[in-house]
N, C-alpha and C positions, 0 to 999 in steps of 0.2 A: 504494500500500500504506500502511495506517495505520502511524504511528510509535509513538504512545502513546495510552493511554486511561485514564480514571479515572471514578469515580462519586461523586456527592454524595447521601448518604442523609440524608433529613430525620429527625431524632430529636426526642424530647419536649423541651419547654422553649424552643422557638424556635431550636434549634441544628441544625447539620448535621454529618455525619461524612464526612471524606474516606475513601473506601474503594476498595480493589482498584486501586491504580495499577499499570499494567503497560506494558511496551514491547516492541516487535517485535525479536526477536533477530537478524533479518536485517539490521539497521542497526548501525552502529558505536556505541560507547559514548557518544561526544560528541553525536551526533545524537539518540540515545535520551534522554540527559540533558536536552538542550534541549526535546525533545518533551514530556517529563514536566513540565518547568517551564512550558511553554505550557498544558498541561492544568490544572495546579494553579492557575495565574493565572486561567484562564477559570472554574474552579469557585469561586474566591474571588469573582470578579465576579458570577457567578450567585447566590451567597449574598447579596451586597449587593442585587441586583435583587429578590430574594425577601424582603428586609428581615429576614433572620435575625439573631439576637443574636450568633452566633459559630460557629466551626467547631472540631470536635475531631478528633483522630486518635489511634489507639492503635498503638504500635509499640515494639519494643525494638531495632530496627535503627539503628545509629549513623549510617549514611548518610542515612536518612530524617530522623532528628533534626537532623543537620547541615543538610540541605536546607531543613527547615522554618524554621530560623532566618533563612534568606534571605528568607522570606515573612513575617517578624515573628511567627511562632508563638512561644509561650513554653512551656518545659517545666515540668511540675508533677510533681516526683519523688515527692511524698507523696500520690499519688492513692489514693482509696478506690475499690475495684472489687469487686463481688460476682460470683461465678462459680459455676455449677453444673456440676460435672464429670459427664460422662455415660459415660465409659470409665474 
């Protein structure tokens, strides 16, 4: 049974976005945590193989922000984002 999965979406400007990290609820939290770490590490390595300029991720989840610092991501609190609300 899979423990964790994630996706690397290529976006404009030579960057990628980490997207939809998920883990299997049938496993304990420690094993899911390690599975997510392995997925993120592999997605970082794939980005390097693709010679991308960097990786972005959008979140307000403090757990995700904390985990990202383990992988040397930096937080940019003053981000500019444009959004079209549909509802």
